[in-house]
N, C-alpha and C positions, 0 to 999 in steps of 0.2 A: 496193547489192550484193547480187546473190543469194548465198545459203546457200552454195551448192555454189562459187561463183565466189570467196567470201572462204576457204573449206578449200581451194581450189587454192592461192590465193593465200599462207596459210598453212603448206601443204607446200611450196612453192617456196622460200620463208624461211629455214626449217625445216635445208632440205636444202643451201640455199646457206651456211646456218651451219654444218653437218657440213660440207661440202666445204672452207669456208674454215679451220677447224679441223685438219683433215686438213692441209692446205697451210701450216698453220702450221711456221716454221722450227723444228728440232729446238734442246734446250738443247745450249749448247757448252760443254764441262766439260774443265778441264784439271789432269792429275796435276804438282805439280811436287815432285821428290825425286832417291832414291837408290836402291839395290840392293830396299830395303824394298820400294819402290814399281813397280819392273820384274822382282821377284821374283828375283835370282840367278841361276836354274837354269831347267832346264825339269823338269816340262811345264809349270809356270808362266809363266817369260820370254819365250816365246814365242808364251805362249796368244791366241789369236784374237787376233794379227798384224795381218791383214788387214783386221780393221775399226778400229783403231787408229790414229790419226796419231801416230808415232813421231817426233819434232821433233828428236831429238838424233842419228838414223841419218844424215844428211849430214854432220853435226860428226864423227863417229865417222870414216865414209869420208875425211874431209879431213884430219884428225890425230888419230890414234888414241892416243897419247902418254898413259901414266895411265890407260888404262882394260885392262879384263885378258881375254884371248882367247877364254877359255870363257863370255864373254857377249856371244856375237854379235848384232847386230841385225837385223831391228827387233825391236821389244820389243812385247809385248801385256799381258802380266804381272797386278797386280791390276786396272788398267783395262779392260783385257782381259776379265778375270772378271766387272768392273762391266758392262761393256758387255752383255756375253751374258743377264744376269741382268735389265738394262732391256728387251731384245729379249722376253725370255720375261714380261716382265710387260706387254707392250706399249706402252709409254714411248719417246720418239723422244732419245736423245742422240747429241750428237758428241762423241767422246772422244779427245783426244788425251794424249801424256805428254813432259815433259820432263824426261829424267832423266838421272844420271852416279852412277855408284860411287862411295860415301862421301861426295857431296858434302851441305856442311851448306847452310843458307838464307844464311849470310854468302857461301859459295862461291856460289850459283846467283845470287844478287844484287850481287857483285862481278866476276863473271866470272873467277874466278879458276884455273879450269882448264888454258885455253890461247887464243893469241888466236883458235881456229878456232870455239871454243865459247861462244858469244852465249845463255849460259843467260838472258839477263835479257831478251833480245829473243824472247824464245819466248812469253817473259809477254806483251810488247809486240804481237806480231805479229796480233793480235784484240782485240774486246770480246768477254769470256765471262759466259757466265750462271753458272759457276762455278768456281773454283779452290780446289783442296785443294793444303795443302801437308804436306809431310814433313820432317823435320827428321832431321839424322842422330841414329843410335839411340839415344845418351846423352848428345847434347849440352845437353838440355833440362834433366838431373840438375843438382842442387845443386853448387855448385865443391869439387872434392878427393871425388865420388863416384863419379868413371869419365874413364878416358883423355880423353875428351871433353868432360868435364863442363863447361858454361860458360853458365852461366842468362841472366847479363845479355847477351852475344852473340845467345843463341837469343831473349830479348826485344828486341832493340834490331832484329835485321833481321826477326822477324816483323812487327814495326811498320812496318818498312821499307819492306816489300811490301805491306803494308796499304796504306799511302798511295799507292803507286806502282800498286796496282790501281783503287783507287778514284776519287785524285783527279788524279794523274799528272804535276803539274808537274813542271819539271826542276828538277835540284836541283843545287848546288855546295856541298862540306862535306871535311871532314876527320874522321877516327874520334875527334879529340881532341873537336871538338865535338859529334861525334852522341853521346857517351858524359857529357858536360858536363864533363871535364877526364882532361889527362894523363895523371893517377895512375888514374881510373877504366880507362882505355883501357888501359895496361899491366896492370892489373890482369886483362884477358881474355887475357892471353898474348900480344899483341902486341908488337913494338918499337916505341920512341919514334920510329923514320921511320916505320914502315911508321903508326902513329896521326896522322903529319902528312901522309900523302898528300893532296893533293887528290883527293879523288872528284866526277866530272862524271856527274851521271845526266842523262842525256837526257829530255826530256818521251815519256810513255806517252799516244801521240793515240788511241789507243785504250781509256784509262780507263773506269771507269763505277761511280758511287755505288751502282748498282743490283744490281752483281755479289757473289753469297754466297762468301763466303770461310771456309773451313776450315783448323782445324789437325788434322792426325792424331795422336793420341796413341800413343808409340810401345810395344813391349811389352818387360815385362822380361827380363832374359839369362840364362839358364843360366850361361852360362859367365863370367857377374860373380859368382856366387853358389858363396859360402864360400872359405877360404883356398887356393890354389893356385900349382903354379908358372905363370910366363908361357905363353903360348903365342904361334905362329906358324904363318902357313900352310903347309901343305908347297911347296914351290915346284916341285916334282917331278910335281905332282897336276892333271891337268887340270880338276880339279873345286874343287881349293884346298881340298884336304880338309884338317883342323886334327888336327895333331899336338902332343904335348907336349913343349917344350924343358926336358928335365931336367938340362941342360948347366950349368954354373957360372956361363956368360954368361946363360943364362934368367932365375936369378934368381927371388925370392919375387914374386907378383903382392899388390900393394899395395890395390888398387881393386875392391872387393867388397863384397857384401853377405851377410848373415845368411841373408836369404830372400829369394824372388822377390815376395813380399806387400808388402817394406821398400822393393824398390825400384819396385813397381807403384803405390804410394802417394807417391813422391818424384815418379816422373812427371806421376800424375795431378796433384799439387798444383802443379807447373809450368806445365802446358797451361793450368789453370784459370787460374792468376795475372795469363797473358799475354791470353788471351782477357777475363777482366774488366775489367785493367787498360785496357786497348783499348777495349773497348767498341763494336767495329767489325767482328768475328766474326761470323758464323752462328752458330758453335758448335766444338765438339774433338768428333771424332770418336774415341768411345772404345773403340779397337780393344785399348788395353792392358788396360783392366777386362775384355774378354771374355775374353781369355786367362787372366786370375787367374781369372775366375771359372771358367773349365772346369777349372784346375788344383785351385781350393776343391772343388769338386764330385765331383772323381774323374772325372771324365769324358775326361779327355786323361790319356796319360802325361805327367807329369812329366818334364820335361827332365832331359838328364844332366847331372851336375857333375864337378868335381874334388875329388879329398882333400886332404889338406895336403899332400900326399908327390906329387903331381903325378899320380897317376894318374885315370882317367879313369873314372868309372862311369857305364854307360847310363843309359836311362829309367827311371826308378822305375815304381813301381807304378800301376795306374790303367787306364782304357779303352786300346783299342788305338791309337788313334791319339796321335800327336806331333804337337805344335803348333812344334816347332823343325828346323831342318834339322841335319845331321850336325855342324855347326860350334857349333850350340845358341844359335845368335846369328839368322843369318836365320830367315823361316819357311820350314816345311816347305809342302807342297801345303796340307794341311788349315790349317794357318798362314795363309797368304794365301787361303784360300776364308772363313774367317772374318773376316779384315780385309773382305773385299771385301762380306762379308753387313753387315758395320756401315755401312760406308759407303754402300750400296744402301740400307737402311732408313732412316740419317739423311737422307741428300741426297733422295730421292725420296719418303720419308714414308711408305712403302711397307711393309707386315710381311713380312719376310724369310721367315717360316716360309709365307709364304703361295707361294711358290716350289716347295716341295713336295719330296718324294722322287724325282721324277722330273727335278728340275730339271739343266738340257744343260750347265751349265758343270762340276757335280760329274761327269758321267758322264765327259765328256771327258776329265777331270784324272785318271779312277781313284779315286774318292771313291764308295765305296760308299751305295747310298740311304739306308740305317739310318743312317749317318757323318753324311751329307748333314742328315740330320732334326735331329741331334743337335747339329751346328754352327748348322742356322738356329735353331733353337729357343735356344741360347746366345742369339746375335745380338738375336732376337728377344724375349727376359727383358730382356738388357743396357739395350733402347733403352726397355723398357716397353711392348711391345706386347702380349708374352704371359706367363702364369704364368711363376713360378721354375721352370725345370725342374728335371724329376722325379728322383728317385734313382736311380743307374746300373742297379739291377738291375729298377727299373720302365721303364728305358728300354730294355733289352734286350728286354722281352717286345713296348713298342711299336713298338720298330723293327725286330724281327724278322716283325713281322703285314705292317709298312708296307712289307719289305724287298720283297715280290713287285709293290709298285707300282712301281717302278723300272723293271721290265723290259715297262712299257707306256708308260713317258716316253720316248722315244728319238729322238720326231721332232725335227730340225734345224730352228729358228728361228732362221737364221742373219743378223743385223741387217749 
């Protein structure tokens, strides 16, 4: 074959290869979780919802019992931020969310909400490239360390989801069988009657051993730090802002930590133990560690705490950002952004710092370019991409100089 013909043939082959790559199906990813996942309130809750499949929106429309009126669908949340980051990075992800406020992994797997909310069915609705599991905020803690602390239940249902997603065989069992004995089952807080209910789990026809399955490590909660009075959500508040119940009925809160670091350490150990025992998870997404790193380095405000008299003390000294929202439980827009950065970096393998000061979702959320860079470097360092974060004084100089860059990065790369 003449040289020119060979070159033409090679060129055609390369073009076809590029065309084939460009036409490849996007990576399908499902975020399974709760209000930590959908962001609890705007600007995060509805962010980029047009480009995220909200798989519980139809359930909400059919039966809204147990949900909050200030959490309207459709939801974008952390998955919406993740989606925008992938678009800016030139990646192709088809993003879905299956979430319900306060949902545990057990609630997701057994569909305990009501008959209209088939959350397990969402997981079985297609074959996923990636699935991210978000447990209830304090459920992974050792028993006795939080209101919902239930390590055995967390481990059992993380494992159930793993088998359902990777293997998918139909199952029939009782939770007595799941935990190995009635005593072990009732030790999780379930009644003997509930422990002996026969659970019939249909086969997941879209199961795949190739699905990458992650656990998201939850963050420590300032509302669980130091002795204080019990708190309750204000029933007359459209945002559910917290108030301190100082009445005699409120009583003293008994489940709390001496520090955020101690709570982070327990959460980290629990998630690592479940992932290691299974051996089937692609990894643990260290959002909680990133929150703690931000606090330890003084780069963000330390969340507010309650003193022993039930008096709320606002955010402590530190940077300009507070990673927690007003209830000092859910993430603020800064916290959700940091969470999304950690998930983006670990799932895609792209350095979060590569997004830069002009990153679009940060701008959309009202996060200043310099603050976006601080959070990006935190996530990058947490995942091992970048050197440790500089001291706050150094960051102030660096971020100040780069703040101007944000003005040039406002082009919308909507996916």
